[in-house]
C-alpha positions in Angstrom: -4.3 31.6 -84.9 -3.3 35.2 -85.4 0.1 36.1 -84.2 0.4 39.6 -82.7 3.7 41.3 -83.1 4.9 42.7 -79.8 6.4 46.2 -79.8 7.7 48.6 -77.2 6.5 51.7 -79.1 4.1 53.9 -77.2 1.9 54.9 -80.1 -0.2 57.3 -78.0 2.9 59.3 -77.0 4.2 59.1 -80.6 1.1 60.6 -82.2 0.9 63.2 -79.5 4.5 64.2 -80.2 3.9 64.3 -84.0 0.6 66.1 -83.6 -1.4 63.6 -85.6 -4.1 61.1 -85.0 -3.8 57.3 -84.8 -5.7 57.1 -88.2 -3.2 59.5 -89.8 -0.3 57.4 -88.5 -1.9 54.2 -89.9 -2.3 56.0 -93.3 1.4 56.9 -93.3 2.3 53.3 -92.6 0.1 52.0 -95.4 1.6 54.4 -97.9 5.0 53.2 -96.8 4.0 49.6 -97.6 2.8 50.6 -101.0 5.7 52.9 -101.7 6.5 53.6 -105.4 10.1 54.6 -106.1 10.6 58.1 -107.4 11.5 58.4 -111.1 15.2 58.7 -110.5 15.3 55.3 -108.7 13.6 53.6 -111.6 16.0 54.8 -114.3 19.0 52.5 -115.0 22.5 53.9 -114.8 23.3 52.6 -118.3 20.3 54.4 -119.8 21.4 57.8 -118.4 25.0 57.0 -119.4 23.9 56.4 -123.0 22.1 59.8 -123.0 25.2 61.5 -121.6 27.4 59.9 -124.3 25.0 61.0 -127.0 25.0 64.6 -125.6 28.8 64.6 -125.6 28.8 63.5 -129.3 26.4 66.4 -130.1 28.7 68.9 -128.3 31.7 67.5 -130.3 29.8 67.9 -133.5 29.1 71.6 -132.7 32.7 72.2 -131.7 31.8 72.7 -128.0 34.2 69.9 -127.0 37.7 69.4 -128.3 38.5 66.1 -130.0 41.0 65.2 -127.3 38.5 65.8 -124.5 35.8 63.9 -126.3 38.1 60.9 -126.9 39.2 60.9 -123.2 35.6 61.0 -122.0 34.2 58.4 -124.4 37.0 55.9 -123.9 36.5 56.0 -120.1 32.7 56.1 -120.2 32.5 53.1 -122.5 34.8 51.2 -120.2 32.4 52.0 -117.3 29.4 51.0 -119.4 31.0 47.6 -120.3 31.9 46.9 -116.6 28.4 47.8 -115.3 26.6 45.7 -117.9 28.8 42.7 -117.1 28.8 43.1 -113.3 25.9 45.2 -112.3 23.3 45.0 -115.1 20.4 46.3 -113.0 22.3 49.2 -111.4 20.3 52.4 -110.9 21.7 55.9 -111.3 21.8 56.5 -107.5 23.5 53.2 -106.8 26.8 53.8 -108.5 29.5 54.5 -105.9 33.2 55.4 -105.7 34.1 51.7 -105.0 32.8 50.6 -108.4 34.8 53.4 -110.2 38.0 52.5 -108.3 37.5 48.9 -109.3 37.3 49.9 -112.9 40.4 52.1 -112.6 42.4 49.3 -110.9 41.9 47.3 -114.1 43.2 50.2 -116.1 46.6 50.5 -114.5 49.2 51.2 -117.3 51.5 48.6 -115.9 51.0 45.8 -113.4 53.6 47.2 -111.0 52.4 50.8 -111.4 49.5 52.6 -109.9 47.5 55.3 -111.6 48.6 58.8 -110.5 46.4 60.9 -108.3 45.9 63.3 -111.2 44.7 60.5 -113.4 42.2 59.2 -110.8 41.0 62.8 -110.3 40.4 63.2 -114.0 38.2 60.1 -114.2 36.3 61.0 -111.0 35.7 64.5 -112.6 34.2 62.8 -115.6 31.8 60.8 -113.4 30.9 64.0 -111.5 30.1 65.7 -114.8 27.8 62.8 -115.7 26.0 63.2 -112.4 25.6 66.9 -113.0 24.0 66.1 -116.4 21.7 63.6 -114.6 20.7 66.2 -112.1 20.0 68.9 -114.7 17.8 66.4 -116.7 15.7 65.6 -113.6 16.9 62.0 -113.1 18.2 62.8 -109.6 16.3 64.5 -106.8 19.5 65.8 -105.2 23.2 66.4 -106.2 25.1 63.1 -105.7 28.5 64.4 -107.0 29.8 64.4 -103.4 30.0 60.6 -103.7 32.9 60.8 -106.1 35.6 62.7 -104.2 38.7 64.4 -105.7 42.0 64.0 -103.9 43.9 67.2 -103.2 47.4 67.4 -104.8 50.1 70.0 -105.0 49.2 72.6 -107.6 52.9 73.2 -108.4 53.8 71.7 -111.7 56.9 69.6 -112.4 59.6 70.9 -114.7 63.0 69.8 -115.9 66.3 71.3 -115.1 69.1 71.7 -117.7 70.8 68.4 -116.9 67.5 66.5 -117.1 66.7 68.1 -120.4 70.1 67.2 -121.9 69.8 63.6 -120.7 66.3 63.2 -122.1 67.2 64.6 -125.5 70.3 62.4 -125.7 68.1 59.4 -124.9 65.6 60.3 -127.6 68.3 60.4 -130.2 69.3 56.8 -129.4 65.8 55.6 -130.2 64.6 54.2 -133.5 63.8 57.3 -135.7 65.6 59.3 -133.0 65.8 62.4 -135.2 62.0 62.6 -135.2 61.7 61.8 -131.5 64.3 64.4 -130.5 62.6 67.0 -132.8 59.3 66.4 -131.2 60.7 66.9 -127.7 62.6 70.0 -128.8 59.3 71.3 -130.3 57.5 70.7 -126.9 60.3 72.3 -125.0 60.5 75.3 -127.3 56.8 76.0 -127.8 54.9 75.0 -124.6 52.4 73.1 -126.8 50.2 70.4 -125.4 50.9 66.9 -126.8 47.5 67.0 -128.6 48.5 70.2 -130.3 51.9 68.8 -131.4 50.3 65.8 -133.1 47.8 67.9 -135.0 50.2 70.5 -136.4 50.7 70.4 -140.1 53.8 71.4 -142.1 52.0 74.5 -143.4 51.3 75.6 -139.8 55.0 75.8 -139.1 55.5 79.1 -141.1 59.3 79.5 -141.4 58.8 82.7 -143.5 56.9 84.5 -140.7 58.5 82.6 -137.9 55.1 81.7 -136.5 53.4 78.5 -135.6 49.6 78.3 -136.0 48.0 76.2 -133.2 44.7 74.8 -134.3 42.0 75.0 -131.7 43.7 73.6 -128.6 42.2 73.3 -125.2 39.2 75.7 -125.0 38.7 75.6 -128.8 40.8 78.7 -129.4 43.3 79.1 -132.2 46.6 80.9 -131.4 50.0 81.7 -132.8 53.4 81.0 -131.2 56.7 82.5 -132.3 59.3 80.1 -133.6 62.4 80.3 -131.6 65.7 79.9 -133.4 66.6 76.5 -131.9 63.2 75.1 -132.6 63.4 76.3 -136.2 66.8 74.8 -136.8 65.8 71.4 -135.3 62.5 71.1 -137.1 63.9 72.1 -140.5 66.7 69.5 -140.0 64.1 66.9 -139.1 62.0 67.8 -142.2 65.0 67.4 -144.5 65.8 64.0 -143.0 62.1 62.9 -143.3 61.8 63.9 -147.0 60.9 67.6 -147.0 64.0 69.4 -148.4 62.3 72.7 -148.7 59.4 74.1 -146.6 56.4 75.3 -148.5 53.0 76.7 -147.3 51.4 74.4 -149.9 52.4 71.2 -148.0 49.3 70.1 -146.1 50.6 66.9 -144.4 51.4 66.5 -140.7 54.6 68.0 -139.4 55.3 65.0 -137.2 54.2 61.8 -139.0 54.9 58.1 -139.4 54.7 58.1 -143.2 57.6 60.4 -144.1 57.8 62.2 -147.4 55.7 64.9 -148.9 52.2 63.4 -148.4 52.5 62.9 -144.6 49.0 61.7 -143.9 49.7 59.4 -140.9 50.3 61.6 -137.9 52.2 60.5 -134.8 49.7 59.4 -132.1 49.5 61.0 -128.7 49.9 57.8 -126.8 53.1 57.1 -128.8 54.5 60.4 -127.6 53.4 59.7 -124.0 55.0 56.3 -124.0 58.2 57.7 -125.5 58.4 60.4 -122.7 57.6 57.9 -120.0 60.3 55.5 -121.1 62.9 58.4 -121.3 61.9 59.7 -117.9 62.2 56.2 -116.4 65.7 56.0 -117.8 66.8 59.1 -116.0 64.9 58.3 -112.7 62.2 60.9 -113.1 59.1 59.8 -111.1 55.5 59.5 -112.2 55.0 63.1 -111.2 56.8 64.0 -114.4 54.7 63.6 -117.5 54.8 64.8 -121.1 53.1 67.9 -119.8 56.3 68.7 -117.9 57.8 69.9 -121.2 55.0 72.6 -121.3 55.8 73.5 -117.7 59.5 73.7 -118.4 58.9 76.0 -121.4 56.8 78.4 -119.1 59.4 78.5 -116.4 62.3 79.1 -118.9 60.3 82.0 -120.5 59.7 83.7 -117.2 63.3 83.3 -116.1 64.4 84.9 -119.4 62.3 87.9 -118.8 59.1 87.3 -120.9 56.2 89.1 -119.4 53.4 87.1 -117.9 50.7 88.4 -120.2 52.8 87.4 -123.2 53.4 84.0 -121.8 49.7 83.7 -121.2 49.0 84.2 -124.9 51.6 81.7 -126.0 50.3 79.0 -123.5 46.7 79.6 -124.5 45.6 80.2 -120.9 42.2 81.8 -120.3 42.9 82.7 -116.7 46.0 84.7 -115.6 46.0 82.8 -112.4 46.9 79.6 -114.4 50.0 81.4 -115.8 50.9 82.8 -112.3 51.4 79.3 -111.0 54.8 79.2 -112.7 56.1 82.2 -110.8 55.9 80.1 -107.6 58.5 77.7 -109.1 61.2 80.3 -109.6 62.1 80.8 -105.9 63.4 77.2 -105.9 65.8 78.1 -108.7 66.9 81.1 -106.7 67.6 79.0 -103.6 69.7 76.5 -105.7 71.6 79.4 -107.3 72.4 81.0 -103.9 73.5 77.7 -102.4 75.7 77.0 -105.4 77.6 80.3 -105.3 77.7 80.8 -101.6 78.6 77.5 -100.0 80.0 78.9 -96.8 78.5 77.6 -93.5 75.8 79.9 -92.3 76.8 79.2 -88.6 80.3 80.6 -89.2 79.0 83.8 -90.7 76.8 84.3 -87.6 79.7 83.7 -85.3 81.9 86.3 -87.1 79.1 88.9 -86.9 78.6 88.3 -83.2 
């Protein structure tokens, strides 16, 4: 016996409202039954991820991506790939969501008791958004799905160290194993504004003591630049070189400035993650929160330069900024120093002053 499905839909009114016939409505329903997913729904997420990774490698080979950027992207994307293969092997490109990425990031916490910073989460979300931009441009998506991976707004004002914090951190570095090297690295960061990736790639010959210039090899943005060697940095680094086996600087020395295999060859450079761990340990020891990172040395350099009277366009060149607005951020930090200075020298109660005036 045929079972008729009861429905409350008034088909005559429906087709009249749509301006179509009953036959046309039936045709639409039949097409829905035999619906074939569009191409973007048939392509697996892992397939597109592999294509994106291959594209990143090509960009790296053509020097359109820095080594540091490439390593960051590939490390994270390979973790995503492993997680998806193990937990969602049939995942399609449109099915990935923020919850899956956050689950992956939760497994990447640097310490069990610590959470990833907002900036770190934003960095990884931005990588996924770039992947989806690639998928859209390649025609794997019918619409832009980057909105699914939101970025959290954070304060744009960078963190920098005051004089007491600098002194305590440098003293702490000196107490570590190979403290002379670790203190020299931090002094270098403070006195040059270099990124940690730039510090680890500098060679002895780049630190030109005759010209008092440091040659920075293709930092962020793939641009070479020169930074003047300030007296304190020069004294500290030359002392470190002497202790580590280089008694006289020479442009013929090709090894790394900061290295693990000390002497004249110097082929084993200090790793970025080692510098980051050192700085985190030192910051923890003086109660500086997670908002302070190794990049805070770069911010500190910028603020000290502006306070000493260096012009913004000169600082922009030393920092390797492409946009003047990036350099201008540091000018917003100086009013805080002004407030602290005023409160230090004029500790009188404001209410008493007002009463005297009245």
